[in-house]
C-alpha positions in Angstrom: -12.1 27.2 51.3 -13.0 29.7 48.7 -10.3 30.3 46.1 -8.9 33.9 46.3 -9.1 35.8 43.1 -6.3 37.6 41.4 -5.6 41.2 42.4 -5.6 44.0 39.7 -1.8 44.1 39.9 -1.4 40.3 39.6 -3.5 40.4 36.5 -1.3 43.1 35.0 1.8 41.1 35.7 0.3 38.0 34.2 -0.9 39.8 31.1 2.6 41.2 30.6 3.9 37.6 30.7 1.7 36.7 27.7 3.5 39.4 25.6 7.0 38.7 27.0 6.7 34.9 26.7 5.3 34.9 23.1 6.9 38.1 21.7 3.8 38.2 19.4 1.2 40.7 18.3 -2.4 40.2 19.3 -5.9 41.5 18.8 -8.1 42.0 21.8 -10.2 38.8 20.9 -6.9 36.8 20.9 -6.0 37.9 24.4 -9.5 37.4 25.7 -9.1 33.7 24.7 -5.5 33.2 25.9 -5.7 35.1 29.3 -8.4 33.0 31.0 -6.9 29.7 29.8 -3.2 30.3 30.4 -3.1 33.0 33.1 -6.3 32.7 35.0 -7.5 36.2 34.1 -11.3 36.4 33.6 -12.2 37.4 30.0 -14.4 40.2 31.4 -11.5 42.0 33.0 -9.0 41.6 30.0 -10.0 44.8 28.3 -9.6 46.9 31.5 -6.3 45.4 32.4 -5.0 45.8 28.8 -6.1 49.4 28.7 -4.3 50.2 32.0 -1.1 48.7 30.6 -1.5 50.8 27.4 -2.1 53.9 29.4 1.1 53.3 31.4 3.1 52.8 28.3 3.8 49.1 29.1 1.9 47.8 26.0 1.9 49.4 22.5 -1.2 49.5 20.3 -2.0 50.5 16.8 -5.0 50.4 14.5 -4.6 48.6 11.2 -7.6 48.7 9.0 -10.6 48.0 11.3 -8.7 46.1 14.0 -6.6 47.2 17.0 -3.3 45.3 17.6 -1.4 45.1 20.8 2.2 44.1 21.6 5.0 44.5 24.2 8.6 43.5 24.0 10.7 43.1 27.2 13.4 45.6 26.0 10.9 48.5 25.4 8.9 47.6 28.5 12.1 47.8 30.6 13.0 51.2 29.2 9.4 52.5 29.7 9.4 51.2 33.2 12.7 52.8 34.0 11.6 56.1 32.6 8.4 56.0 34.7 10.3 54.9 37.8 12.7 57.8 37.4 9.8 60.2 37.0 8.0 58.8 40.0 11.1 58.8 42.2 11.8 62.4 41.2 8.2 63.3 42.2 8.7 61.3 45.4 11.9 63.1 46.3 10.3 66.5 45.6 7.3 65.6 47.7 9.6 64.5 50.6 11.6 67.8 50.4 8.4 69.8 50.4 7.1 67.8 53.4 10.3 68.4 55.3 10.1 72.2 54.6 6.5 72.3 55.7 7.3 70.4 59.0 9.9 73.0 59.7 7.4 75.8 59.0 4.9 74.2 61.3 7.4 73.9 64.1 8.3 77.6 63.6 4.6 78.6 63.6 4.1 76.7 66.8 6.8 78.5 68.7 5.3 80.9 71.3 1.8 80.8 69.9 -1.5 79.0 70.0 -3.0 77.3 67.0 -3.2 79.8 64.2 -4.9 79.9 60.8 -1.5 79.7 59.2 -0.5 76.6 61.1 -3.9 75.0 60.3 -3.4 75.6 56.6 0.2 74.2 56.8 -1.1 71.1 58.6 -3.7 70.6 55.9 -1.1 70.9 53.2 1.2 68.5 55.0 -1.6 65.9 55.3 -2.3 66.2 51.5 1.4 65.8 50.8 1.6 62.7 53.0 -1.3 61.2 51.0 0.4 62.1 47.7 3.6 60.5 49.0 1.8 57.2 49.8 0.2 57.3 46.3 3.6 57.7 44.7 5.1 54.8 46.7 2.2 52.6 45.6 2.7 53.7 41.9 6.5 52.9 42.2 5.7 49.5 43.6 3.2 48.8 40.8 5.9 49.5 38.1 8.4 47.2 40.0 5.9 44.4 39.7 5.9 44.7 35.9 9.7 44.5 35.7 10.6 41.9 33.1 13.4 40.7 35.4 10.9 40.1 38.2 8.5 38.3 35.9 11.4 36.1 34.7 12.2 35.3 38.3 8.6 34.4 38.9 8.6 32.1 35.9 11.7 30.3 37.1 10.2 29.9 40.6 7.0 28.5 39.1 9.1 26.1 36.9 11.0 24.8 40.0 7.7 24.3 41.9 6.1 22.6 38.9 9.1 20.2 38.6 8.9 19.4 42.3 5.2 18.7 42.2 5.6 16.4 39.2 8.4 14.5 41.0 6.0 13.9 43.9 3.3 12.9 41.5 5.8 10.4 39.9 6.5 9.0 43.4 2.8 8.5 44.2 2.2 6.7 40.9 5.2 4.4 41.6 3.9 3.6 45.1 0.4 2.9 43.7 1.9 0.6 41.1 3.9 -1.2 43.7 0.8 -1.6 46.0 -1.2 -3.0 43.1 1.5 -5.6 42.3 2.3 -6.5 45.9 -1.2 -6.7 47.4 -3.5 -6.9 44.4 -5.3 -3.7 45.4 -7.6 -2.0 42.9 -6.5 1.5 42.0 -9.8 3.0 43.1 -9.4 1.4 46.5 -5.9 2.9 46.9 -7.2 6.3 45.8 -10.0 6.2 48.3 -7.9 5.0 51.2 -5.3 7.7 50.7 -7.6 10.5 49.6 -6.2 10.7 46.1 -8.6 12.5 43.7 -9.8 10.8 40.5 -8.3 13.5 38.3 -4.8 13.3 40.1 -2.2 13.8 37.4 1.0 15.6 36.3 0.9 19.4 36.0 1.3 20.5 32.4 
């Protein structure tokens, strides 16, 4: 089956991992080398992802001489994320209140009358507010995905999964070694019989 590519938000999270894990300062060319190799982000999309994080205040940048440098530390990113979340949640609450007031106005406008221009205008405004509300919810979710705590939890989950995979790899190598000693089978024959790929090895 065709391997599913990373979504825009998954790429953002993985790029933040580069900064949080290394706590280093990079030029664009450095990230374009690291991101594909370590995080599976295509080099062509690195600039766009990085710029989106800079625009959202998640990554800092400064020009020194002729070069642009980028960095992001967990503590600052956490504060920036909290500020943005508070701002978005405030907008969301305001939008919800306005939506509720509009719904009451619509109900009032409906009482004892047919459809009116006023009611049509209110309905249009309500639809626009509902769309804005959904956009704000998506924006809030986006910032939650860049939470350093969430990223750390993902790293720990990945670590456990990697250790489990390597334990099974160890077991398979042990069984192969036993089969070779016990029955004199060639390793290639064992691999072929059990569908073990030639490049089967531990996960780094």
